[in-house]
C-alpha positions in Angstrom: -0.2 0.2 0.4 0.9 3.5 -0.5 1.3 5.4 2.2 2.8 9.2 2.8 5.5 9.7 6.0 4.6 12.4 7.6 6.4 13.4 10.7 6.5 10.2 12.4 3.0 9.6 11.0 2.9 6.7 7.6 -0.9 8.0 6.1 -2.1 6.0 3.5 -2.6 7.4 0.4 -6.0 6.9 -0.3 -8.9 7.5 2.4 -12.0 7.2 3.2 -13.8 10.9 3.5 -17.0 10.3 5.8 -18.5 13.3 5.3 -22.6 13.2 4.9 -22.9 9.5 5.4 -25.2 8.9 8.0 -25.7 5.6 9.7 -26.4 2.2 8.9 -25.2 3.4 5.3 -21.9 4.7 6.7 -21.5 2.1 9.0 -22.3 -0.4 5.5 -19.5 1.6 3.0 -16.7 1.8 6.2 -16.8 -1.7 6.5 -16.8 -1.7 2.2 -14.1 0.4 1.8 -11.6 -1.6 4.1 -13.5 -5.2 2.2 -11.4 -3.6 -0.7 -8.5 -2.5 0.9 -8.7 0.8 2.1 -6.7 1.5 5.0 -7.1 4.6 6.4 -10.9 5.9 6.9 -11.6 10.0 7.6 -14.6 11.2 10.3 -15.0 14.0 12.2 -17.2 15.3 15.4 -19.0 17.4 13.4 -20.3 14.8 10.3 -22.0 12.5 13.8 -21.9 10.2 12.1 -19.1 8.7 14.2 -20.7 5.3 16.1 -21.4 4.4 12.7 -17.8 4.6 11.3 -16.7 2.7 14.5 -19.3 -0.5 13.8 -17.3 -0.3 10.5 -15.0 -0.8 11.5 -16.0 -3.1 13.8 -17.7 -4.7 10.8 -14.6 -5.4 8.8 -13.2 -7.7 11.0 -9.8 -5.7 10.6 -8.0 -5.3 14.1 -7.5 -1.6 15.0 -3.7 -1.4 14.4 -4.8 -1.8 10.8 -6.9 1.4 10.3 -6.1 4.4 10.3 -8.8 6.4 11.6 -8.5 10.2 11.5 -11.2 13.0 13.4 -11.4 16.2 13.9 -12.4 18.9 16.6 -14.7 21.9 15.5 -13.9 25.1 16.0 -16.3 26.1 18.8 -14.7 22.6 20.6 -11.0 23.7 20.4 -10.5 26.0 24.2 -8.6 25.0 26.6 -10.4 21.6 28.0 -13.2 21.9 25.3 -11.1 20.6 22.7 -9.2 17.7 25.4 -13.5 17.0 25.6 -14.4 16.4 21.9 -11.7 14.0 21.1 -13.0 11.6 24.5 -16.6 11.7 23.0 -15.2 11.0 19.4 -13.0 8.1 21.0 -16.1 7.0 22.9 -18.3 7.1 19.8 -16.1 5.7 17.8 -15.9 2.9 20.4 -11.8 3.1 20.3 -9.1 4.1 22.2 -6.9 6.4 20.3 -7.3 8.3 16.7 -4.1 7.8 14.3 -5.0 11.1 13.6 -6.7 14.1 15.9 -7.1 17.7 14.2 -8.7 20.9 14.5 -11.7 21.0 11.9 -11.0 25.2 11.3 -8.9 28.0 12.8 -11.2 29.4 15.2 -11.6 33.3 14.9 -11.5 33.9 18.9 -10.3 31.0 20.3 -6.6 32.0 20.3 -4.9 29.3 18.7 -2.0 28.9 21.2 -4.7 27.7 23.6 -5.6 25.3 20.9 -2.4 24.1 19.7 -1.4 23.5 23.5 -4.6 21.2 24.6 -4.1 19.3 20.9 -0.8 18.3 22.7 -2.3 17.8 25.2 -3.9 15.2 23.4 -0.8 13.5 22.4 1.0 13.6 25.3 -2.4 11.8 26.9 -2.2 9.2 23.7 -5.6 9.9 22.9 -4.1 10.4 19.3 -0.5 9.2 17.8 -0.9 12.7 15.8 -1.7 15.5 15.8 -2.7 18.1 12.8 -5.0 20.9 11.2 -7.6 21.8 8.8 -8.8 24.4 6.5 -4.9 26.6 7.7 -3.5 29.0 5.4 0.0 29.1 4.7 0.2 32.3 7.5 -1.4 29.7 10.3 0.4 26.9 9.3 4.1 29.0 10.3 2.1 29.8 13.5 0.5 26.8 14.3 3.9 24.9 13.8 5.8 27.3 15.9 3.3 26.8 19.0 2.9 23.4 19.1 5.5 21.3 21.3 5.4 17.9 18.6 5.1 18.1 15.4 2.3 18.9 13.1 1.4 15.5 10.8 -0.7 17.3 8.3 -2.8 20.7 6.9 -6.1 18.8 5.6 -8.1 21.5 3.3 -9.7 21.2 -0.2 -7.7 20.7 -2.8 -8.2 19.4 -6.4 -7.5 20.5 -10.3 -9.4 23.6 -10.0 -8.1 24.6 -6.7 -3.9 26.7 -7.1 -2.9 25.0 -3.0 1.3 26.0 -3.9 0.8 28.4 -1.5 -0.5 25.8 1.3 1.6 22.9 -0.2 5.4 25.0 0.5 4.8 25.4 4.0 3.3 21.5 4.3 6.5 20.6 2.7 8.3 23.0 4.3 7.9 21.3 7.9 7.5 18.0 7.1 4.0 17.8 7.3 1.6 16.1 4.4 -1.2 18.0 2.8 -4.6 15.8 2.8 -7.2 17.0 0.2 -10.6 16.5 0.5 -13.0 17.3 -2.2 -10.4 16.0 -4.5 -12.6 15.2 -7.6 -14.0 19.0 -7.4 -17.5 17.4 -7.0 -17.2 15.5 -10.4 -18.6 16.3 -14.0 -16.7 19.5 -15.5 -13.8 18.2 -14.3 -14.3 15.0 -15.6 -15.3 16.2 -19.2 -12.3 18.7 -19.5 -9.7 17.0 -22.3 -6.9 17.6 -19.9 -8.6 14.7 -17.4 -10.7 12.6 -20.3 -8.0 11.7 -22.8 -5.4 9.8 -19.9 -8.9 8.3 -18.6 -9.4 6.8 -22.5 -5.9 5.9 -22.5 -5.4 4.3 -19.8 -9.1 2.7 -19.7 -9.6 4.0 -16.1 -12.4 6.6 -14.7 -11.9 10.1 -14.7 -12.3 10.1 -11.6 -9.3 7.3 -11.1 -7.4 9.8 -13.6 -7.7 12.8 -11.0 -7.0 10.6 -7.8 -3.6 9.4 -9.6 -3.1 12.5 -10.4 -3.4 13.5 -5.8 -1.4 11.1 -5.6 2.0 10.9 -7.4 2.5 14.3 -6.0 4.3 14.5 -3.4 3.7 14.3 0.2 -0.3 14.7 -1.5 -3.2 12.2 0.5 -6.6 12.1 -1.1 -9.7 11.3 0.7 -12.8 10.8 -1.7 -15.9 10.7 -0.5 -18.7 8.3 -2.1 -22.1 7.2 -1.4 -21.3 4.3 -4.3 -20.1 1.1 -3.2 -18.6 0.8 -6.9 -17.7 3.8 -7.1 -15.4 3.4 -3.7 -13.9 0.3 -5.0 -13.1 1.6 -8.2 -11.1 5.1 -6.6 -9.0 2.8 -5.0 -7.6 1.1 -7.5 -5.0 4.2 -8.4 -1.9 2.0 -8.4 -1.1 0.0 -11.2 -0.9 3.2 -13.5 1.2 6.2 -13.9 0.3 9.5 -15.5 3.2 11.1 -17.4 5.2 14.0 -16.3 3.2 15.7 -19.6 -0.5 14.6 -18.5 0.8 15.6 -14.6 1.7 19.3 -15.5 -1.8 19.6 -17.9 -4.2 18.9 -15.6 -1.8 21.0 -12.9 -2.2 24.0 -15.0 -6.6 23.6 -14.6 -5.9 25.2 -10.8 -5.8 28.5 -13.2 -9.7 29.1 -12.7 -9.5 28.4 -8.8 -12.6 27.5 -7.6 -13.0 27.1 -4.2 -16.6 24.6 -2.7 -16.1 25.2 0.6 -16.4 28.7 1.9 -17.7 30.1 5.0 -18.7 32.9 6.9 -16.2 31.5 9.8 -13.2 30.2 6.5 -10.0 32.0 7.5 -8.5 34.5 4.5 -7.2 31.9 2.0 -4.0 32.5 0.3 -3.8 34.6 -2.8 -1.7 32.3 -5.3 
């Protein structure tokens, strides 16, 4: 299995994102993904599916140490004390005694980052998480978080796909040995899949456009993708990307699509994004 080393973490390059997956469907799809070869599952307290995700992991028949499990703490809960309690509650819902990776889900505009990073470090010190990191952090916030953290940060999980330029964030991650974990890695589909830069290689390699885009992710140094799907067949297909490679020309052509700077997840609580 292709893994990405990141400050002590060894993260499978393809994971299953579970945002919007609920109850029995989430359990079934997590179990199915793990049986298809996935070893990386991503959830969050905000997704309200941790019980179902935990049930899916148990249903897979795999031992706990065979699965790399990430969960995230919502920004309203990242004050000292609140963050630790949030991780403890996640563990209880998931039915496990540790996370492989605990993340601050979004930076907060009201809670000092120093306080949140200190609490996150305590989560690691107590063994509640083996690795810690951040999500939706800009390059400036990465620098600040790294400077504040006693333990190295394993990753920054951000929206990343061929339609969005994340060069500054990626450079900051590389500077500090962190992985970049891509959510919405397929830019939600059809327009990207119809682009000649994606459709052409799909035809050449006999792969789906989604497989081409996911291959583009994992061929970049330090990049991990966590596609989400509610279709078990598509989830299995998304994992089947390690039997071919894109050429440097194909990689460059897909990367050139970022000039449109299309961002899906932008909210009133979002930070001031890097302008590339």
